[in-house]
N, C-alpha and C positions, 0 to 999 in steps of 0.2 A: 390336532389343530396347531397351526403355527403361532409362535409367540411374537406379536408385533411390537411389544414394548421393550425398550432397552433395559437390561438388568442394571441394578443400582450398585453393583460391586463386581470386582474381579475375583478370580480364583484365589490369588495370593497364596499359591501352594508352595510351601517350604521356602528356604532362603537361597537355594542353589549351591549350598556348600558341598564340598567334595565328599564329605562323609554322609550326606543326605541323598545325593543323586548320583546316578551312574548311567552313562550313555551305553546303549546296547552295542555289542560287538558288531562289526560290519556284516558278518555272516548272518547274525540274528536279524539285523535290520533288513537284509535282502530277502530272507525267507519267512520271517515272523516266527512266533512261538508255536511249538507243536502241541497237540492235544495232551493234556496231563502233565506238561512240562512245568515245573515250579518256576515262578517268576520272582526274582529278588526284589525286595521292597524298594531298593534304590532306583531300579529301572522304572518301576511304577511311578515313583516320585518324579523321575526325570521326565516322563511323558506328560504328566500334569503341569510340571514347572515350565517345560518348553512351550507347551500349548498356551499357557497363560502369558508368557513373554510375547508371543505373537499376537495374542488378543489385545494386549495393552498397546503394542506398537501400532497395530492397524487402527485401533480406536483413536489414537492420537492423530493419525494421518488423515482421519475423516474431517478434520477441521474445516477444510475448504468446501466440502459438500454438505455438511450439516448446518453450517451457518452462512447465510448470504449477506454480503456487505457491498457498499458502494466504493470501497477503496480500489484504485486502479493505477495504471502506470503514468497517469497525468499529474499525480500529486507532486507538489514542490513546497519547499520552505521559503519564506520571505520575512522581511523585517529583521528583528534581532539587534539592530543598532550595530555596535562594534562587537565582533566575535574575537575571542582571544584564547590562548592556550599557554599554560605554564607546565613544562614537563616535570619539574622537580616534585610538584604536588599532584600532577595529573589533572589540574583544574581547567575545565572547559567552561567559558563564561560567555554570556550574551547580555549586553547593556540595556536592551529594550525588548519589549515583547516579540516573540517569534510567532509567525502565523503559519499554520499548516493549511496550504491551499489545496482544496479538494473540489473538483468540478461539481457544480450544482449545490454546494454547501457554502454559505457565507463564511469568509475566513474568520470573522469575529467569533464564530461558534467553536473554533479550534485555536484558541489563543494560549500561548505558553508564556506566563509572566517572566519578566527579566530575572535572571538568576544564574546559577552555576551548578555544575556537578563535578565530582572527582572520578576520573576514569583510570583504572589500572591498565597496564598494557593488554591489548586485545579485548577490552571490555566495550560494551555498547551502551548508548543512552536511548531510551525508547519511551513512547507514550501510548495510552489507550485513547484513540481518537474519538471525538464525539460525532460518530456517523451512525445512521440507522443500520442495524443488523438483525437478522431473524433466525429463529430456531423454532422448535415445536415442543409442546408440553401439554399435560392433561389439566384442564380446569373444571371446577365443579361449582354449580350454581349456589350462591350464598356463602362461598368459602373464599378466603384470601390466599389459600395455598395453591401453588402450581406444582405438580408432581411430574416425575419422569421426563425431565428436560432432555432433549436429544443431545444438547451440548451446552455446558454452562460457562465455559471460559469466556471472559469479557463482560459477563453480566455483573453489575455492581450496584450497591445501594445508592439510591437517588436517581437512577436512570428512569426515564419515562417508559411506559409499556403500553402498546396499542395492539388491538386485535379483536376478533369476534368475541363477544361476551365480556369485554374488558371496558369498564366505565371510563369516560374522559378524565384526563388529568390524573391517571393512576401512575404510581411510581413503585420502584422496588424498595421494600422495607428491610428485607433480609435475604441472604443467600446461604444455603447449606447443601453442599453436594449437588445432586440433580434436582433439588427442590428450592423454591423461593416463596417469599411471603409478599403479597401485594398490599398497597396502602388502602385498597378498596376491594370489597368482595365482588366476585364475578357474577354477572347477571344471568348466566346460562352455563351449561356444561358442554364440554367438547374433549374428545380424545385426540391427542397429538395435533392440536390445532396450532396454526401459525401465530407466533408472537413476535412483535418487532420492538427492539429496545433502542434507545438513543440516550447518549450521555448529555449532561449539561454542565456549565461552568468551566473554569480554566483547567487546562491539562496539567498533570503532574509528571515530571520527568523521573523515570526510574533507571537504574543501572544494573548491569549484570553481564554474564558471558553469553555469547551467541549460542553456544552449545547447550547452555542451561536454560535458555528461554523456551517457555511453553507458549507459543503464540496463540492469541485469540483472533477472532474475525476483525477486530479493530486495532490490532497492534501495529504500530508504525515505528521503525527504527530511524532515529534522527542523526546519530553520529556514532563513530567507531574509532577507538584508539588503535593505532597500528600495533603489531605484535611486539615491537620493541619499545613502544610508548613514545617514539620520537615525534609523532604527529597525530592529529585528529582529523578525520575526514568527515565533513558535515554535509548532509543533503539527503533528500528522499528520492528513491528510484535512480539517483545518479549523484556522484560527488559534485556538489556545488562549490564547496570551499575546502581547501586543505590547509590546515594550520600547523606550523612548526613552532618549536619553543620560542616564546616571546613575541610571536607574530600577532598582529591585530588586523582584521579585514572586515569588509562588509560584503553582503551578497551581490550588490550591484557594481562593485569596483574591484573584483577579485582578479580580473584578467582571464577568467576561464571562458573565453569566447573565441570561436574560430572565425577568422576573417580571411577572405581570399580576394584577389583582383581578377576580373574577367571582362572581356570586351562587350560593351552594350550594343545589341543589334538594333535598338530603337531608343528614343528618348525615354528616360526613366525619372520618375519623381522620387523625392526622398521618402524612405520607408516603404518603397514598393516591394511586394513579394515577387520574386523572380525565379525563372527556371532556365536550364541550359537546353538550347535547341539541339535535337539529334540530327537536324538537316533532313535530307531525303524527303520522306512523306510528311514532314512538318511544313506545310505549304508556305512557300515564299520566305522562309527564314534560313539564316546562315548557321551551318554546323558550328557548334562551340560558342556561339554568342548567346548572351542572356536577354530575355524578354520578360514582360509582365506575366506572371503565372495566371492561368485561367482555369477556374474550376467549373465553368459553364460552357466551354467551347466544344465544338464537334471534334476538336483535336484533344479532348480531355485526357486521353491516355498518355499524351506526351506533355501537354502544357500545364498539367496540374502536379507535376513532379517537382515539388519545391526544392530549390537550391538554398535559398535564404532570403534575407531582407537587405535591400540596397540602402546604405546608410545616408547617402547624399544624392541630390539630383545630378543627372549627367546627360549629355547629348549622345546620339547614336555615334558609335565609333570610339567614344571615350572608354577608358578603363574604369569600371565601376568597382567600388568597395562593397563586398557582400558579407554580411554576418551569417555564417552557416550553423553556428551553435552558440548557446549561451543566452545572456540577457540582452535584449534590444530596448534601449530607452527612447524617450521623446514621443511616444504615442500620447493620446489623450482620450479620456472618456471610457477607458476599459473597466470592466467589472472584475476585481481581483478574484481569483479562484475559478473563473469560468474559461472554457476552451476558446480558442481563436480559430476561425475558419477562413479559407479563401472565399472572397465575395463572388458568387457565381454570376452576378450582374455587371461587375466592374473589374476587369482584368488588372491585376497588380494590387488590388485593394484587399483589406481584411475586414472581417466582421465577426461579431460574437453571436450572430443569429444563424443557426444551422439551416442551410438551404441547398438546393441543387443536389450535387453528389455528396455534400457535407464533408469536404476535404479539410481535416483538422491539421493545423500547422503549428500550434503551440498552446501555451497556457498563460493567462494574464496573472502576473505576480502582484502588480499594483495597478493603479489607474493609468500609469504612464509607461509601464514596461511589461 
């Protein structure tokens, strides 16, 4: 019968030292051992040791499949007040709380208090985000213990736990290897049932090397010092700010914004979402001119290809200024952390209500940008 439970330990066979293991000669590897042929103990050790190395490597690589999380490529950082870097001490500091903006999760749930960290050349700063993530484990009726967790990285004391047979308001009291202790006893039993964990409270910034990081389902890298330590690159999923020695910047005034000038094919309002017409089968429009982007048009395949946001109102034939990347200010009423879509009912307009084809064009960092 197949074993459906994950073992709670590795082989951990020998230390791989040269006097303990020996790789078989190529000829032996090609043909294998013959009947009655004596096998040196070093080769037997090598077989177990090498197999265990692969087991541990593959087990670590299962992170993404054994734990489900809501982290995605739309995450961004905001807030932070003044960001600064001092090369001599390696100090990266932020004068106000940072917010990790994750779609569908209020930004206040992932707040990083004002503070600083010291980064050696090449080191990273990272947090364990407060996002729901799931794995499986065995629960028993009347017991506070959960056994045989499929993956335990990212689970921490104080996190909330939900799932079948788990009472409301249950939290993690202790974690030990692939087992944990709940604050309340399970109301029923289940083998490898789904359990969802979520963090609470402010985030703590940790530092280390990228190579030495063992990521969990909710690990988010916030900043990284360059290999020479001459700068710190700050941002999630993309570099939002680059700080050199003695520099002070903020997320909304860093200049990391692409702006182009393009001829307007029609009158455009300030903050219009625009696209470049390919001409030809884009009925009645001029090749190379920009028009209001349209996520609900019968020409959706052409007109929903966003170029950027027109910063000021202009008439047809004028040269429009279009922000193609970065932060666009002066909006109003946005919900921080939530995606922004093309409005399928109003060409050139944006909305945070997904409708029509659901063409996503950005992420709200604040109520106005």
